[in-house]
C-alpha positions in Angstrom: 105.1 93.2 97.1 103.9 89.9 95.4 106.3 87.0 95.8 108.9 86.7 93.2 110.9 83.7 91.9 114.0 84.5 90.5 115.7 82.0 88.2 119.4 82.1 87.9 119.1 81.8 84.2 118.7 85.1 84.9 127.3 94.5 84.6 132.2 96.6 84.2 134.1 99.4 85.2 137.3 97.9 85.7 138.7 94.6 86.3 140.4 95.0 89.7 138.9 95.1 93.1 138.9 98.9 94.3 141.2 99.6 97.1 139.6 101.9 99.9 141.3 105.1 98.6 140.0 104.8 94.9 136.5 103.1 95.4 133.8 105.5 94.1 131.0 103.3 95.7 132.5 103.3 99.3 130.4 104.8 101.9 130.9 105.0 105.9 128.2 102.5 107.0 129.8 101.9 110.3 127.0 103.7 112.1 124.3 101.5 110.4 123.0 98.6 112.4 121.7 95.6 110.7 121.3 92.1 112.3 119.7 89.6 109.9 116.8 87.2 111.2 118.2 83.9 109.7 116.0 80.9 109.3 117.5 77.4 108.3 114.4 76.4 106.6 115.9 73.7 104.6 116.6 71.8 107.9 113.4 72.9 109.7 111.1 71.4 106.9 112.8 67.9 107.5 111.9 68.3 111.3 108.4 69.0 110.3 108.5 65.6 108.2 109.6 63.8 111.7 106.8 65.7 113.7 104.0 65.2 111.3 102.2 67.6 113.5 99.5 69.7 112.0 100.1 72.1 114.8 103.7 72.4 114.1 103.1 73.1 110.5 100.5 75.7 111.2 103.1 77.4 113.5 105.8 77.2 111.0 103.4 78.7 108.5 102.8 81.5 110.9 106.7 81.9 111.5 107.7 81.6 108.1 104.9 83.8 106.3 103.7 83.6 102.5 107.1 81.8 101.6 106.0 78.4 103.4 103.0 78.1 101.0 105.1 79.1 98.0 107.6 76.5 99.0 105.0 73.8 99.3 102.9 74.6 96.3 105.2 76.2 93.7 108.6 74.8 94.4 107.6 71.3 95.7 104.3 71.0 94.0 102.5 69.6 96.6 99.1 70.4 98.3 98.9 73.1 101.0 99.8 72.5 104.6 96.1 72.4 105.6 95.5 69.3 103.2 95.0 65.8 104.6 97.8 64.5 102.2 100.1 67.3 103.1 102.9 65.2 105.3 102.8 62.0 103.1 103.4 64.2 99.8 106.0 66.3 101.7 107.7 63.1 103.0 107.8 61.4 99.6 109.3 64.5 97.8 112.0 65.4 100.4 113.1 61.8 100.9 113.4 61.1 97.5 116.8 60.1 95.9 116.9 63.2 94.2 116.3 65.5 97.1 118.4 63.3 99.3 121.5 63.7 97.1 120.7 67.4 96.9 120.6 67.8 100.6 123.8 65.8 101.3 125.8 67.9 98.9 124.2 71.2 100.4 125.0 70.2 104.0 128.6 69.4 102.7 129.0 72.8 100.9 127.1 75.0 103.5 128.2 73.3 106.7 128.8 77.1 108.0 126.6 79.8 106.4 127.9 82.7 108.9 130.2 84.1 106.3 127.2 84.4 103.9 125.0 85.9 106.6 127.8 88.5 107.5 128.2 89.5 103.7 124.5 90.0 103.5 124.4 92.2 106.6 126.9 94.3 105.0 125.2 94.6 101.7 122.0 95.5 103.6 124.1 98.3 105.5 124.9 99.8 102.3 121.2 99.3 101.2 120.1 101.2 104.2 122.6 104.1 103.6 120.7 104.7 100.6 117.3 103.7 101.7 117.3 104.4 105.5 113.4 103.4 105.9 114.0 100.0 104.3 113.2 97.0 106.5 115.7 94.2 105.9 113.8 90.9 105.4 114.2 87.6 107.0 116.9 85.2 105.3 115.8 81.6 104.7 117.7 79.0 103.0 115.8 76.2 101.2 116.4 73.3 98.8 114.5 73.7 95.7 115.0 70.7 93.6 117.2 72.8 91.2 114.1 74.8 90.4 114.7 78.3 92.1 117.7 80.4 93.1 116.1 83.1 94.9 112.3 83.7 96.2 111.5 87.0 97.6 108.4 88.7 99.2 107.6 91.6 101.3 109.0 90.0 104.5 111.5 87.1 103.2 114.3 86.6 101.2 114.9 82.9 100.6 118.0 81.3 99.0 117.9 78.0 97.2 121.2 76.6 98.2 121.3 73.6 95.8 121.6 76.2 92.8 124.8 77.2 94.5 127.0 74.0 94.7 129.6 75.2 92.1 129.9 75.3 88.5 131.0 71.7 88.1 128.4 70.3 90.1 127.4 66.9 88.0 123.7 67.5 88.3 123.8 71.1 86.8 125.1 69.7 83.5 123.1 66.4 83.9 119.8 68.5 84.1 120.6 70.5 81.1 121.9 73.8 82.5 123.7 75.7 79.9 127.3 76.1 80.8 127.0 80.0 80.6 124.7 79.7 83.6 126.6 77.1 85.4 129.5 79.4 85.8 127.6 81.6 88.0 126.1 78.9 90.1 128.6 79.0 93.1 128.5 80.5 96.6 130.2 83.9 96.2 127.4 84.7 93.7 124.8 84.7 96.3 125.0 88.3 97.5 124.7 89.4 94.1 121.6 87.7 93.4 120.2 88.5 96.5 120.6 92.2 95.9 119.4 91.7 92.4 116.1 90.3 93.8 115.8 93.0 96.2 116.3 95.7 93.5 113.7 94.0 91.2 111.2 93.6 94.0 111.6 97.1 95.2 111.8 98.8 91.9 109.6 97.5 89.0 110.2 99.2 85.7 108.5 102.7 85.8 109.2 103.6 82.3 106.2 104.2 80.1 108.3 103.7 77.2 109.1 100.1 76.1 111.8 100.4 73.6 115.4 98.8 73.9 116.8 102.1 75.5 114.3 102.1 78.2 115.0 98.3 79.1 118.8 99.0 79.0 118.5 101.9 81.5 116.3 100.2 83.6 118.2 97.0 84.0 121.2 99.4 84.1 119.6 101.3 87.3 119.0 97.8 89.0 122.9 96.9 88.6 124.2 100.3 89.7 122.1 99.6 93.0 123.8 95.9 93.3 127.2 97.6 92.7 126.5 100.2 95.2 125.7 97.7 97.7 128.4 95.4 97.2 131.3 97.7 96.5 134.2 95.3 96.9 133.4 92.4 95.0 135.3 91.7 91.7 133.7 92.6 88.4 133.9 89.2 87.2 131.6 88.0 90.1 129.3 91.0 89.9 128.7 90.6 86.0 129.1 86.8 85.9 131.5 87.4 82.9 134.8 85.9 82.5 137.9 88.2 82.6 138.1 87.8 78.8 134.5 88.8 78.3 135.1 91.8 80.4 138.1 92.8 78.6 136.2 92.2 75.3 133.6 94.5 76.7 135.9 97.3 77.8 137.7 97.3 74.5 134.6 97.0 72.5 132.4 99.5 74.3 132.7 102.2 71.8 131.9 99.9 68.8 128.8 98.7 70.9 127.5 102.1 71.3 128.3 103.0 67.9 126.1 100.0 66.7 123.2 100.9 68.8 123.0 104.7 67.8 123.8 104.1 64.1 121.9 101.1 63.2 118.3 101.9 62.0 117.0 103.7 65.0 118.0 100.5 67.1 117.8 102.1 70.6 114.1 102.8 70.1 113.1 99.6 68.7 110.0 98.0 70.7 110.2 94.5 68.8 110.3 91.8 71.7 112.9 89.7 69.8 115.2 92.7 69.2 115.0 93.7 72.9 115.5 90.0 73.9 118.6 89.8 71.8 120.5 92.4 73.9 118.9 92.2 77.2 118.4 88.4 78.1 120.8 85.8 78.8 122.9 83.9 76.2 126.3 82.6 75.7 127.2 85.6 73.7 125.4 88.5 71.7 124.5 87.3 68.4 125.3 90.5 66.3 128.7 90.9 67.8 131.3 88.2 67.8 131.3 85.0 69.8 133.9 86.7 72.1 131.1 88.9 73.5 128.9 87.9 76.7 125.2 88.1 76.6 123.3 90.8 78.1 125.3 93.5 76.4 122.4 96.0 76.6 122.3 95.6 80.3 126.0 96.2 80.5 125.7 99.5 78.3 122.6 100.6 80.4 124.8 100.3 83.6 127.4 102.5 82.1 124.8 105.1 81.2 123.4 105.1 84.7 126.9 105.4 86.3 127.8 108.2 83.8 124.5 109.9 84.9 125.1 109.7 88.5 128.7 110.9 88.2 127.8 114.0 86.2 124.5 114.6 88.5 126.0 114.1 92.1 122.8 116.0 93.4 120.6 113.1 92.5 120.0 110.5 95.2 119.6 106.9 94.9 116.0 107.1 95.7 115.4 110.1 92.9 117.2 107.9 90.5 114.5 105.4 90.8 111.7 108.1 90.8 112.5 109.2 87.4 110.2 108.0 84.9 111.8 108.9 81.7 114.6 107.1 80.4 115.7 109.8 77.9 116.3 112.4 80.9 118.8 110.0 82.1 120.3 109.4 78.6 120.4 113.2 77.9 122.0 113.9 81.2 124.4 111.3 81.2 127.2 112.7 79.2 127.7 109.1 78.1 130.3 109.2 75.4 132.5 105.8 75.2 
């Protein structure tokens, strides 16, 4: 797996948290053992500045793996750790007023990460329920300079804590992050973003078709997997929508679907701008009203996938992602809002 850099500029079934007796995503994971190997990289990298030891840098690179070079060169934009200017550049960057402010605020908001680690361990138990051979990655935390929320490679899932300081954190608005993105930049969102990154890394799009419906179902599968690994979180947290937006989606689902199936062969459009309109982030979906959230195509795609799995209970999660024809899922979903 190549290292993936996941931006938070990065889906509804109901508006309540399921109880144990009625949650269709609940599974018995009590016999599945997961113990996350956690690395507080955001503090360890500061210790490296203090030591200025090339030997320590080599050892850290060995411990951390490819993420170490990704952090230095891609996130911080400095030279590799083997370069003679590495320590001066590292110190200048991480001790700047900007990074110092971020470190102060991260340390205040994340003084105890044990609840986060516990939540991720539970999510990975569910993931291993569906994929028993999956190797849980190490979990690291870092300060990104407001550039990245999640970075993932084969062995590491790294969380940019400075991207989760709360929707009202002043630097977010000051640096131009849109309000519809800011509302998701809080601690409780981290497990969702982590499992989305895992889904994206493990299951790239295997559909040959490049039309809107294929994109809808591709992202719908990802979100179905995330919902399956986080069965108890509230839908507003899962989707990053407000309660009002969720209510609008539920009451408008039939109208959404009617538009897609009756408007100029819309589901099979391959125009990039049309696909972007329904799949990508945005304050709302332009062809609908401003009450609508963005990513309506993903939301409908999730509902299609959920209906497919409900009506094809013999299909495993692994088999769901092995299907390479989006029309097979669509035609066997019995989706009719």
